[in-house]
C-alpha positions as CSV (number, residue, x, y, z in Angstrom):
1,M,-0.1,0.0,0.0
2,T,1.4,3.4,-0.8
3,T,0.9,6.5,1.0
4,H,1.0,10.0,-0.7
5,E,0.8,13.4,1.5
6,M,-0.9,16.2,-0.8
7,T,-0.1,20.3,0.2
8,P,-3.1,22.0,1.9
9,S,-4.6,24.3,-0.7
10,R,-34.3,7.3,-11.1
11,R,-35.9,3.1,-12.1
12,S,-39.0,4.6,-14.8
13,V,-36.7,6.9,-16.4
14,L,-34.2,4.0,-17.0
15,L,-36.6,1.4,-18.8
16,G,-37.8,4.9,-20.7
17,L,-34.1,4.9,-22.2
18,G,-34.1,1.1,-22.8
19,A,-31.7,0.3,-20.1
20,A,-32.1,-2.2,-17.3
21,T,-33.7,-1.4,-14.4
22,L,-31.6,0.2,-11.6
23,G,-32.9,-2.6,-8.8
24,T,-32.3,-5.5,-11.8
25,A,-28.6,-4.3,-12.6
26,A,-27.8,-3.7,-8.6
27,A,-28.6,-7.2,-7.4
28,A,-26.8,-8.1,-10.5
29,A,-23.9,-6.4,-8.8
30,T,-24.1,-7.3,-5.4
31,G,-24.5,-11.0,-6.6
32,T,-21.5,-11.0,-8.9
33,A,-19.5,-9.3,-5.5
34,A,-21.0,-12.0,-3.2
35,A,-20.4,-14.9,-5.6
36,G,-16.8,-13.5,-5.8
37,G,-17.1,-12.8,-9.8
38,Q,-14.7,-9.6,-10.1
39,P,-16.4,-7.5,-13.2
40,L,-14.2,-4.8,-12.5
41,S,-11.0,-6.7,-12.5
42,G,-7.9,-5.0,-14.3
43,K,-9.9,-1.7,-13.5
44,V,-8.6,1.5,-11.5
45,A,-10.9,3.6,-9.2
46,I,-10.5,6.9,-7.2
47,V,-12.7,7.1,-4.8
48,T,-12.8,10.7,-2.6
49,G,-14.2,11.1,0.3
50,A,-13.6,7.8,1.2
51,R,-12.3,7.2,4.7
52,N,-15.7,6.5,6.2
53,N,-19.4,6.7,5.6
54,L,-20.9,6.5,1.7
55,G,-16.9,6.8,0.2
56,R,-15.8,4.0,2.4
57,G,-18.3,1.5,1.2
58,F,-18.1,2.3,-2.3
59,A,-14.1,1.8,-2.3
60,E,-14.8,-1.7,-0.6
61,R,-17.3,-2.9,-3.2
62,L,-15.3,-2.0,-6.4
63,A,-12.3,-3.8,-4.6
64,Q,-14.7,-6.5,-4.2
65,M,-15.5,-6.3,-7.7
66,G,-11.8,-6.7,-9.0
67,A,-10.5,-2.7,-9.1
68,D,-7.7,-1.7,-7.4
69,V,-8.0,1.6,-5.4
70,V,-6.7,5.0,-4.6
71,V,-8.4,5.8,-0.9
72,H,-8.6,9.6,-0.6
73,Y,-9.2,11.6,2.6
74,H,-9.3,15.3,3.5
75,R,-7.1,15.6,6.4
76,A,-4.2,14.3,8.0
77,E,-5.5,13.5,11.0
78,T,-8.2,11.7,9.5
79,R,-5.5,8.6,8.0
80,A,-6.6,6.1,10.5
81,E,-9.7,5.7,8.8
82,A,-8.5,6.2,5.7
83,E,-6.0,2.8,6.9
84,E,-8.5,1.0,7.4
85,T,-10.7,1.5,4.5
86,A,-7.7,0.8,2.8
87,A,-7.4,-2.3,4.5
88,R,-11.0,-3.3,3.6
89,V,-9.6,-3.1,0.0
90,R,-6.6,-5.3,0.4
91,A,-9.1,-7.6,2.3
92,A,-10.9,-7.7,-0.8
93,G,-7.6,-9.0,-2.8
94,R,-7.2,-5.6,-4.3
95,R,-4.3,-2.8,-4.1
96,A,-4.7,0.4,-2.0
97,A,-2.7,3.4,-2.4
98,L,-4.1,6.2,0.5
99,I,-3.5,10.0,-0.4
100,N,-5.1,13.3,1.2
101,G,-6.1,16.9,0.5
102,D,-8.1,19.3,0.1
103,L,-9.4,18.9,-3.7
104,G,-11.2,22.7,-3.9
105,D,-6.9,23.0,-4.9
106,S,-6.9,21.3,-8.5
107,A,-3.1,20.5,-8.1
108,N,-4.4,18.2,-5.5
109,V,-7.0,16.8,-7.9
110,A,-4.3,16.3,-10.6
111,A,-1.9,14.6,-8.1
112,L,-4.9,12.1,-7.6
113,F,-4.7,10.9,-10.8
114,D,-0.7,11.3,-10.6
115,L,-0.8,8.5,-7.9
116,A,-3.1,6.5,-9.9
117,E,-1.0,6.4,-13.0
118,A,2.7,5.6,-11.2
119,E,0.6,3.4,-8.9
120,F,-1.2,0.9,-11.3
121,G,-1.2,2.1,-14.3
122,G,-4.4,4.6,-15.0
123,V,-7.6,5.2,-13.8
124,D,-11.1,4.0,-15.6
125,I,-13.7,4.5,-12.8
126,L,-14.1,8.2,-10.7
127,V,-16.7,8.1,-7.3
128,H,-16.5,12.0,-6.5
129,T,-17.9,11.7,-3.0
130,A,-16.4,14.5,-0.6
131,G,-18.1,17.5,0.4
132,R,-19.1,19.5,3.5
133,I,-22.9,20.0,4.5
134,I,-23.3,23.2,6.8
135,K,-27.2,23.4,7.8
136,K,-27.9,27.4,8.8
137,H,-30.9,29.5,7.6
138,V,-29.5,31.6,4.7
139,A,-29.6,34.7,6.8
140,D,-27.5,33.2,9.3
141,F,-24.3,32.4,7.1
142,T,-21.3,34.1,7.0
143,D,-19.1,34.8,3.6
144,A,-16.3,32.1,5.0
145,E,-19.4,29.2,5.9
146,F,-20.6,30.1,2.1
147,E,-17.1,29.8,0.9
148,E,-16.5,26.6,3.0
149,L,-19.7,25.1,1.3
150,L,-18.6,26.3,-2.6
151,N,-15.0,24.5,-1.9
152,D,-15.9,21.6,-0.7
153,N,-19.0,21.0,-3.0
154,T,-18.8,22.9,-6.0
155,K,-15.1,23.6,-6.7
156,T,-13.7,20.1,-5.6
157,T,-16.8,18.2,-7.6
158,F,-16.0,20.4,-10.7
159,Y,-12.3,19.9,-9.9
160,A,-13.0,15.9,-9.6
161,M,-14.3,15.7,-13.0
162,R,-12.5,18.1,-15.5
163,E,-9.5,16.2,-14.2
164,A,-11.6,12.7,-15.0
165,A,-12.1,14.0,-18.7
166,R,-8.8,14.4,-19.3
167,R,-7.6,11.2,-18.0
168,L,-10.0,8.7,-17.7
169,R,-9.4,5.6,-20.0
170,D,-11.7,5.4,-22.8
171,G,-14.6,3.4,-21.7
172,G,-14.7,4.7,-17.9
173,R,-16.8,5.8,-15.4
174,I,-17.8,9.0,-13.7
175,I,-19.7,8.6,-10.7
176,A,-20.5,11.6,-9.1
177,I,-22.9,11.9,-5.7
178,G,-25.4,14.8,-5.2
179,T,-28.2,15.0,-3.1
180,S,-31.8,14.4,-3.3
181,L,-32.4,17.9,-1.8
182,T,-32.3,18.9,-5.4
183,A,-36.2,17.2,-5.8
184,G,-37.7,18.8,-2.9
185,A,-37.1,22.2,-0.5
186,A,-36.0,21.9,3.5
187,P,-35.0,24.6,5.4
188,G,-31.7,25.4,6.7
189,Y,-30.5,23.3,3.4
190,A,-30.3,26.5,0.8
191,A,-26.3,26.4,0.8
192,Y,-25.8,23.1,1.1
193,G,-28.3,21.8,-1.7
194,G,-27.1,25.4,-4.0
195,T,-24.1,24.1,-4.1
196,K,-24.3,20.2,-4.8
197,A,-26.6,21.1,-7.6
198,P,-24.0,21.9,-10.0
199,V,-23.0,18.3,-10.5
200,E,-26.2,17.5,-11.7
201,E,-25.7,19.8,-14.5
202,F,-21.7,18.6,-14.8
203,T,-23.2,15.5,-15.0
204,R,-25.7,15.8,-18.2
205,M,-23.4,18.4,-20.2
206,M,-20.4,15.7,-19.3
207,A,-21.9,12.9,-20.4
208,K,-22.3,14.8,-24.1
209,E,-18.9,15.8,-24.4
210,L,-17.5,12.7,-23.1
211,G,-19.7,10.0,-25.1
212,A,-17.3,8.9,-28.1
213,R,-15.2,7.9,-25.6
214,G,-17.4,5.5,-24.0
215,I,-17.3,7.0,-21.0
216,T,-20.3,7.4,-19.5
217,V,-21.2,10.3,-16.6
218,N,-23.7,9.9,-14.2
219,N,-24.8,11.3,-10.9
220,V,-26.0,9.4,-7.8
221,A,-28.7,11.5,-5.6
222,P,-29.0,9.8,-1.6
223,G,-31.6,11.2,0.4
224,P,-30.7,11.5,4.2
225,I,-28.2,8.5,5.3
226,D,-27.6,7.1,8.9
227,T,-24.2,8.1,9.3
228,P,-22.3,10.9,11.1
229,F,-22.2,13.3,8.2
230,F,-26.0,13.6,8.0
231,H,-26.5,13.3,12.1
232,A,-24.2,16.3,12.6
233,A,-26.3,18.7,11.4
234,E,-29.3,17.3,12.8
235,T,-31.5,17.2,15.8
236,P,-33.0,14.0,17.4
237,Q,-36.4,15.8,16.4
238,S,-35.5,16.6,12.4
239,V,-33.7,13.0,12.3
240,A,-37.5,11.4,13.4
241,Y,-38.8,13.9,10.7
242,A,-36.8,13.1,7.7
243,S,-37.3,8.9,8.6
244,G,-40.6,9.6,8.6
245,L,-40.6,11.0,4.8
246,S,-39.1,7.7,3.3
247,V,-41.9,4.9,2.5
248,E,-40.2,2.3,5.0
249,G,-40.1,5.0,7.9
250,R,-36.3,5.0,8.2
251,L,-32.7,6.4,7.4
252,G,-31.0,5.0,4.3
253,T,-27.9,2.8,4.9
254,V,-24.8,3.0,3.3
255,D,-25.6,-0.3,2.2
256,D,-28.4,1.1,0.7
257,V,-26.8,3.6,-2.0
258,V,-23.3,1.0,-2.6
259,P,-25.3,-1.0,-5.1
260,A,-26.4,2.0,-7.5
261,V,-22.9,2.8,-7.5
262,A,-21.5,-0.4,-8.1
263,T,-24.3,-0.8,-11.1
264,L,-23.3,2.0,-12.7
265,A,-19.7,1.3,-12.6
266,L,-19.9,-2.1,-14.8
267,P,-19.5,-2.8,-18.3
268,D,-22.6,-3.4,-18.7
269,S,-24.0,0.2,-17.9
270,Q,-22.7,1.8,-21.1
271,W,-26.3,2.7,-22.2
272,T,-27.0,4.8,-18.7
273,N,-25.5,8.1,-19.1
274,G,-26.1,11.2,-18.0
275,Q,-28.1,10.8,-15.4
276,T,-29.4,11.3,-11.7
277,I,-30.3,8.1,-10.0
278,F,-32.0,9.3,-6.8
279,V,-31.5,6.8,-4.0
280,N,-33.6,8.1,-0.8
281,G,-36.5,5.3,-0.1
282,G,-39.0,7.5,-1.4
283,Y,-37.8,9.9,0.7
284,L,-38.2,12.5,-2.6
285,T,-39.1,12.4,-6.3
286,R,-38.9,13.8,-9.6
């Protein structure tokens, strides 16, 4: 395992397109991993924000499917958690490389791809998970807080997707993690939702730009997930309210979201392109 330091700085819609249903394909992806099949053998994935939560789940599943994984984490002090993610990648029999840094600095994004190329020979899959929540009414936001969200949600997404457009091998996969809040409204989430919303437009336009190379670009938009990332901005009352909005009356889990990303990463998912896939248990629909 190699460690590098960086400087600071929806299911009906798919049917309408003639694709296999997301649910069926996700089940196939899950079953393949469980059975020991490796449809991503020989592929290399970069997963940003992979130290825990959704990012760790994505990294582990892609490794189970055969991919080597570059594990990105933001801050040096969270290295121990990133090491745990890397250990899970290695336990699946794949190689892992660690790298940390602020992806709001485009040089740090380039370093992700440099590492993947140096250690593994190239990059085939980008899963961009990194982001930040600050939950406040707009009137209460400071300039500095808004700049944080612009950096961690908008700039990191653009830089990561741009670098992938430049350096992914033909037939690659760009999978960005957005939010179901773009299908609804919630007080306190204007700045978070607003700075995450561009991922939908980046996804739609880039799918057209990269289609001739067989690279697909999709956006997975989870609802509230039972992780520290979500709970840090919530109260017991708001958690109970959000839980009640899903058809099962609960929050989602990492395991609920991972199959969507696993499916989109498959070679067989070529016909799913330029889409925003809402994975939220019926919490919000569009």
